[in-house]
C-alpha positions as CSV (number, residue, x, y, z in Angstrom):
1,M,18.2,-15.5,-8.4
2,N,17.2,-14.7,-12.3
3,P,14.3,-12.9,-12.0
4,S,12.8,-13.6,-15.2
5,R,12.2,-17.5,-13.9
6,H,9.5,-16.2,-11.6
7,Q,7.9,-13.4,-13.7
8,N,4.6,-15.0,-13.3
9,A,4.3,-15.8,-10.0
10,P,1.8,-14.0,-7.9
11,F,2.6,-10.3,-6.3
12,G,4.7,-10.6,-3.2
13,S,5.1,-14.3,-3.4
14,I,8.5,-14.7,-4.3
15,L,11.4,-13.2,-2.2
16,T,15.1,-12.3,-2.6
17,D,17.7,-14.6,-0.7
18,K,18.4,-11.6,1.7
19,M,17.1,-9.3,4.5
20,A,18.0,-6.7,6.5
21,I,17.3,-6.8,10.6
22,A,17.9,-5.3,13.6
23,T,16.1,-5.7,17.2
24,Y,15.3,-3.5,20.1
25,R,16.1,-4.7,23.9
26,D,17.1,-2.8,27.2
27,G,16.4,0.8,25.7
28,A,18.3,-0.1,22.8
29,W,18.5,-0.8,18.9
30,S,21.2,-3.4,17.6
31,E,23.3,-2.8,14.7
32,A,21.3,-3.5,11.5
33,E,22.7,-6.8,9.5
34,I,22.2,-8.6,6.4
35,R,21.2,-11.9,6.8
36,V,19.9,-14.6,4.6
37,T,16.0,-14.7,4.2
38,G,14.6,-17.3,6.7
39,P,12.4,-18.2,9.7
40,L,12.8,-16.0,12.5
41,E,13.2,-17.5,16.4
42,I,9.9,-16.1,18.2
43,H,8.5,-16.7,21.7
44,P,4.9,-18.1,21.6
45,A,4.4,-15.2,24.1
46,A,5.3,-12.3,22.1
47,H,3.5,-9.2,22.2
48,A,2.8,-8.8,18.4
49,L,1.2,-12.4,18.5
50,H,-1.3,-12.0,21.4
51,Y,-2.1,-8.0,20.8
52,G,-1.2,-7.0,17.4
53,S,1.7,-4.9,18.1
54,S,3.0,-4.7,14.4
55,C,2.8,-2.5,11.5
56,F,4.5,-2.3,7.9
57,E,5.1,-0.4,4.7
58,G,5.3,-1.3,1.2
59,F,7.3,0.7,-1.8
60,K,9.3,0.1,-4.9
61,A,12.8,0.2,-6.3
62,Y,13.0,0.1,-10.1
63,R,16.0,-0.4,-12.1
64,R,16.4,1.5,-15.0
65,A,18.2,0.8,-18.8
66,D,21.3,2.4,-17.4
67,G,21.3,0.0,-14.5
68,S,20.7,2.5,-11.7
69,V,18.5,1.8,-9.4
70,H,15.8,4.3,-7.6
71,I,13.6,4.1,-4.7
72,F,10.0,5.7,-5.0
73,R,9.0,7.9,-2.3
74,M,10.8,6.2,0.7
75,D,11.1,9.3,2.7
76,R,7.2,9.1,2.9
77,H,7.1,5.5,3.6
78,V,9.5,5.8,6.6
79,A,7.9,8.6,8.2
80,R,4.3,6.9,7.9
81,M,6.0,3.5,9.5
82,M,7.2,6.0,12.2
83,Q,3.8,7.4,12.9
84,S,2.4,3.9,12.9
85,A,5.2,2.6,15.6
86,R,3.8,5.4,17.7
87,A,0.2,4.7,17.1
88,L,0.9,1.0,18.5
89,V,3.3,2.2,21.3
90,L,6.4,0.3,19.7
91,P,9.9,1.1,20.1
92,E,10.6,3.3,17.1
93,P,13.9,3.3,15.0
94,D,15.0,6.1,13.8
95,P,14.1,7.0,10.5
96,A,17.9,7.1,9.4
97,R,18.3,3.5,10.8
98,L,15.4,2.2,8.7
99,T,16.8,4.0,5.6
100,Q,20.0,2.9,5.8
101,M,18.3,-0.9,5.9
102,V,16.4,-0.2,2.9
103,T,19.2,1.4,0.6
104,T,21.5,-1.4,1.8
105,L,19.3,-4.2,1.2
106,V,18.4,-2.8,-2.3
107,D,22.4,-2.5,-3.1
108,R,22.6,-6.1,-2.1
109,C,19.9,-7.2,-4.2
110,R,20.2,-5.4,-7.1
111,G,20.6,-8.6,-9.4
112,D,17.2,-9.6,-8.4
113,I,15.2,-6.6,-9.7
114,P,13.1,-7.2,-12.7
115,D,13.4,-4.9,-15.7
116,A,10.5,-2.4,-16.1
117,P,8.0,-2.6,-16.0
118,G,9.1,-4.8,-13.0
119,A,10.5,-3.6,-9.8
120,L,11.6,-4.9,-6.4
121,Y,8.7,-4.6,-3.4
122,L,10.0,-3.6,-0.5
123,R,8.6,-4.6,2.9
124,P,9.7,-3.1,6.1
125,L,8.0,-5.0,9.1
126,L,8.2,-3.9,12.8
127,F,6.6,-6.2,15.6
128,G,6.8,-6.2,19.4
129,T,8.3,-9.5,20.8
130,L,8.0,-8.8,24.6
131,P,7.4,-12.6,25.9
132,N,4.2,-11.4,28.3
133,I,0.9,-12.6,28.0
134,G,-0.6,-10.7,30.6
135,A,0.4,-7.6,28.6
136,A,-2.6,-6.7,27.1
137,A,-2.3,-3.0,28.5
138,T,1.2,-2.6,28.3
139,P,3.1,-2.0,25.2
140,S,6.2,-4.1,24.4
141,T,9.6,-2.9,25.3
142,E,11.0,-5.3,23.0
143,A,10.9,-5.5,19.2
144,V,12.3,-6.9,15.6
145,L,12.7,-4.6,12.6
146,V,12.8,-6.5,9.5
147,V,13.2,-5.3,5.5
148,L,12.1,-7.8,3.0
149,A,12.4,-7.7,-0.7
150,S,10.4,-9.0,-3.3
151,P,11.0,-8.7,-7.1
152,V,7.7,-8.2,-8.5
153,W,6.5,-8.0,-12.5
154,D,3.8,-5.8,-14.3
155,Y,0.5,-6.3,-12.3
156,F,-1.4,-5.7,-15.3
157,A,0.5,-8.1,-17.5
158,G,-2.6,-9.4,-18.9
159,G,-3.9,-6.0,-19.8
160,M,-5.8,-3.5,-17.5
161,K,-9.4,-5.1,-16.6
162,P,-11.9,-3.2,-14.8
163,L,-12.8,-3.7,-11.2
164,K,-16.5,-4.6,-9.7
165,I,-16.5,-3.2,-6.4
166,L,-19.4,-3.9,-3.6
167,V,-20.4,-0.9,-1.9
168,E,-20.8,-1.4,1.9
169,E,-22.4,1.2,3.9
170,H,-22.7,-0.3,7.2
171,A,-19.7,-2.4,8.2
172,Q,-16.4,-0.5,8.9
173,R,-12.7,-1.7,7.3
174,C,-11.1,-1.0,11.0
175,A,-11.4,0.8,14.1
176,P,-11.6,4.5,13.0
177,H,-8.8,5.8,15.1
178,L,-6.6,3.2,13.7
179,G,-7.3,3.5,10.0
180,V,-4.3,5.8,9.4
181,V,-2.0,3.0,10.8
182,K,-0.6,0.4,8.4
183,T,-1.0,-2.5,10.3
184,G,-2.0,-5.9,9.8
185,G,-5.1,-6.0,11.9
186,N,-7.0,-3.6,9.8
187,Y,-6.3,-5.8,6.6
188,A,-7.5,-8.9,8.7
189,A,-10.9,-7.1,9.8
190,A,-11.6,-6.5,6.1
191,M,-10.6,-10.2,5.0
192,G,-14.0,-11.6,6.0
193,P,-16.1,-9.3,4.3
194,T,-14.0,-9.2,1.4
195,L,-14.3,-12.7,0.9
196,A,-17.9,-12.7,2.0
197,A,-18.7,-10.3,-0.7
198,R,-16.7,-12.2,-3.3
199,K,-18.4,-15.2,-3.2
200,A,-22.1,-13.8,-3.0
201,H,-21.5,-11.2,-5.6
202,G,-18.7,-12.0,-7.3
203,V,-16.5,-8.7,-6.7
204,D,-13.3,-7.8,-6.6
205,Q,-13.2,-5.9,-3.5
206,V,-15.5,-4.0,-1.1
207,L,-15.8,-0.1,-0.8
208,F,-16.5,0.5,2.8
209,C,-19.1,3.3,3.1
210,P,-20.2,3.4,6.9
211,G,-23.1,5.5,7.3
212,G,-23.1,6.5,3.9
213,E,-20.0,8.0,3.7
214,V,-17.4,7.0,0.4
215,Q,-14.1,5.7,2.5
216,E,-11.9,3.2,1.1
217,T,-11.3,-0.6,0.2
218,G,-9.7,-3.1,2.6
219,A,-6.6,-2.3,0.3
220,A,-6.8,0.7,-1.5
221,N,-8.0,4.5,-1.4
222,F,-10.8,5.4,-3.8
223,L,-10.7,8.3,-6.3
224,M,-13.5,9.6,-8.4
225,I,-12.6,11.1,-11.9
226,R,-13.3,13.1,-15.1
227,D,-12.4,15.2,-17.8
228,G,-10.4,17.9,-15.6
229,E,-11.4,17.1,-12.2
230,L,-10.6,14.4,-9.7
231,L,-12.5,13.8,-6.2
232,T,-11.5,11.8,-3.1
233,R,-12.4,11.6,0.7
234,S,-10.6,14.4,2.9
235,L,-8.0,12.7,5.2
236,D,-8.8,11.7,8.7
237,S,-7.8,9.3,10.9
238,S,-10.3,6.3,9.8
239,F,-8.3,5.5,6.6
240,L,-4.8,4.9,5.4
241,H,-3.4,8.0,3.9
242,G,-1.9,6.3,0.9
243,V,1.4,7.6,-0.4
244,T,0.3,6.5,-4.2
245,R,-2.9,8.6,-3.5
246,D,-0.8,11.6,-2.6
247,S,1.3,11.3,-5.6
248,L,-1.5,11.1,-7.9
249,L,-3.0,14.1,-6.4
250,V,-0.1,16.1,-7.0
251,L,0.3,14.9,-10.2
252,A,-3.3,15.5,-11.1
253,R,-2.7,19.3,-10.0
254,D,0.4,19.5,-12.2
255,L,-1.7,18.5,-15.4
256,G,-4.2,21.1,-14.4
257,Y,-7.3,19.1,-12.7
258,R,-9.3,20.5,-10.3
259,V,-8.8,18.3,-7.4
260,T,-10.9,17.9,-4.6
261,E,-10.8,16.5,-0.9
262,R,-13.8,16.2,1.1
263,V,-16.5,14.0,2.3
264,F,-18.9,12.3,-0.3
265,R,-21.9,9.9,0.1
266,V,-22.9,6.8,-2.5
267,D,-25.6,8.8,-3.7
268,E,-23.0,11.6,-5.1
269,M,-20.5,8.7,-6.0
270,L,-23.3,6.7,-8.3
271,Q,-24.4,10.4,-9.9
272,W,-21.0,10.6,-10.8
273,A,-20.2,7.1,-11.9
274,Q,-23.1,7.8,-14.8
275,T,-20.2,9.6,-16.4
276,G,-17.3,9.9,-15.0
277,E,-14.6,7.2,-13.7
278,A,-13.7,5.6,-10.5
279,A,-10.1,4.1,-9.6
280,L,-8.6,2.5,-6.8
281,S,-5.1,3.7,-5.7
282,G,-2.2,1.6,-4.3
283,T,1.4,0.6,-4.4
284,A,1.0,-2.6,-6.1
285,A,-1.7,-1.7,-9.3
286,V,-0.7,2.2,-9.0
287,L,-4.1,3.1,-10.4
288,A,-6.6,0.3,-11.2
289,G,-9.8,1.3,-12.8
290,V,-13.6,0.3,-11.3
291,G,-15.9,-0.9,-13.8
292,T,-19.0,-1.7,-11.7
293,L,-20.3,-0.9,-8.7
294,V,-22.7,-3.2,-6.7
295,R,-25.3,-1.4,-4.1
296,E,-27.7,-3.5,-2.4
297,G,-27.8,-6.2,-5.1
298,V,-27.8,-3.8,-7.7
299,S,-25.4,-3.4,-10.2
300,H,-24.2,0.1,-11.5
301,Q,-21.9,0.6,-14.4
302,V,-19.1,3.1,-14.1
303,G,-18.9,5.2,-17.6
304,D,-19.0,2.7,-20.3
305,G,-17.7,-0.6,-18.0
306,S,-14.1,-0.1,-18.8
307,V,-10.7,1.3,-17.6
308,G,-11.3,5.1,-18.5
309,P,-9.1,7.5,-20.3
310,E,-8.2,9.6,-17.3
311,T,-7.5,7.0,-15.2
312,R,-5.0,5.5,-17.6
313,K,-3.7,9.0,-18.3
314,L,-2.8,9.5,-14.7
315,R,-1.3,6.0,-14.0
316,E,0.9,6.3,-16.9
317,A,2.2,9.7,-15.9
318,L,3.1,8.5,-12.4
319,V,4.5,5.3,-13.9
320,A,6.6,7.5,-16.2
321,I,8.2,9.0,-13.2
322,Q,8.9,5.9,-11.3
323,Q,10.6,4.3,-14.2
324,G,12.6,7.3,-15.4
325,E,10.6,8.2,-18.6
326,A,9.6,11.3,-17.2
327,P,11.3,14.3,-15.2
328,D,11.2,13.7,-11.4
329,R,10.1,17.1,-10.4
330,H,9.1,16.7,-7.0
331,G,12.1,14.9,-5.9
332,W,10.3,11.7,-5.1
333,L,13.1,9.4,-6.3
334,T,16.1,8.2,-4.0
335,R,18.8,6.9,-6.1
336,V,20.9,3.8,-4.6
């Protein structure tokens, strides 16, 4: 593959021609292998298709000017996938097995990794394959583990643009006890409200604030930032514990910010937004600025409505580490 040929493709729409795969059956995992990326044969009664027994991860590998390749915070993503597997009662692969699958695939796909600010997006997927449509209350004893790789380019190739976000104070993104699990059902649950909000209000995302407590959007964590200070929701089981979120909080503390993790409400958020900044964090965009919050049909400008300087500063600090332009003081990068 010539990565530059696809640099205008939507995020995640281009896959490398290789994938890693292993299967679980009769109480044991098979040896992992590298195959040509293509369709998988799956029984129509597979547990994942009927009862949602699937989870996944998403993280990136970066190639530097010297040709070396480094994966960002792979250990945290592998650990979170194990947590998701346990929550969904799926056969849990050994972390070393998954790590080896990822690194082997990255090594075999070196030529597909775009130059910075591009990267190779990695998508491990685990799903139950037990063919039993009567197993609604029974875990799958068979599973498939796949690792896909996708060349991706600069998320903000056209320049960072402030997002418009609808504040939703009634609906929840997902079942509260499963918010911490990275499973497809959570994203499916948020899709309807998000598409409806786009049609009705012209927004980019929905910020779920059940009962008036600020939580997260359908696919990203939410941060409030101002000079020397950062505020975000304290961790609980109702929302995803983002690895990018954690990385930004660590860097903010390194840079001297006062970082506060606690429950806060919509009214406080809107008051902060009058003079401060708001942003969404996630693997794809790293940190994306919010310019407008829409509550009950009324638009509230965040700061001056643009992507703020504190948001840009934090994003640039993290991207510099990911791309090898700043020291990796926290041991976040794994060289392949």
